[in-house]
C-alpha positions, 0 to 999 in steps of 0.5 A, a space after each residue: 499499500 503506497 502514501 497515495 492510498 493513505 491520503 484521504 483530503 487533499 483540498 485543492 492539491 492532488 494526492 500526490 501533491 500532498 504526498 510528496 510535500 508530506 515525504 519528500 519536500 522535508 528532505 530537499 536539504 539533505 538531498 542538495 548536501 549529498 548531490 554536492 558531495 557526489 557531484 562536486 559541482 553546484 550546477 550538477 548537483 542542482 540537476 541532480 537534485 531536480 531529477 531526483 525530485 522528478 523520479 520521486 514525484 512519478 513514483 510517490 504513490 508506490 512509495 510505502 511511507 517509511 524511511 523517506 530519506 533512504 528512499 530518496 537517497 537510493 533514486 538519488 544513487 541510481 539517477 546519478 549512476 544512469 547520469 554517469 553512464 551517459 555522460 561523456 568527458 567534459 572538456 576544460 576550454 580554459 584550465 588557468 580559469 578554473 584555477 585562478 584565486 582572488 588576491 583579497 581571498 585571505 582578508 587580513 590574516 597573518 601570512 603563517 596562518 594562511 600557509 599553514 591553512 592552505 598546506 594542510 587543505 592541499 594535504 587533506 584535499 590530495 589524501 582524500 582524492 587518493 582514497 578509494 571511491 567507497 572510502 571517500 564516499 563514505 567520508 564525504 557523506 558522514 564527515 562532510 555531510 553530516 549523515 549518520 552511519 544509517 543514512 550514509 549506508 542507505 545512500 550508498 546502498 551498503 549494509 551498516 557495518 560496511 559504512 562503519 569499516 570503511 570509515 574506519 579504514 578511511 580515517 586511519 588513511 587519512 591520518 597516516 597521509 596527513 602525518 606523512 605529509 608533515 601536517 598535524 590534522 589537530 593543528 598546524 604543521 607537525 
């Protein structure tokens, strides 16, 4: 039995609109954060959320009403996989423009603080990118996006224990990489 069968009075709205508003709309912020984590591009994330919402609207009457976030994250994961299969590699037209940094971006901070932050950020980014994709996805969903272990497991379609294992191993690899780079994760350079 789907959520559309549970709606009794809709007023001027359709049964689908009422069910969508009840179960899907409260999850849009989470969907956007996860999409941004997956795509690493604001425009792509918005497109992914849009397509996820469209698919959810079309399937809302078949949704059982339990675990809306898990249902939506599964739709998003499948939508993203479909999009990636269809996608061709994007060509960078101006690589220098992608790397341009504004001179005033650092404000009035001391040079030493900026260098430490930049060094740590660069080492962390490099360490994250060096992680195998399953480990990186787990770290991004839990540590960056703030999803619970259970939500991350549902988003990736893996058991809860797998997420816990991936996070443990990923965090260890990140810690080792930062130590090897001479950067302490808890404050400055080693």
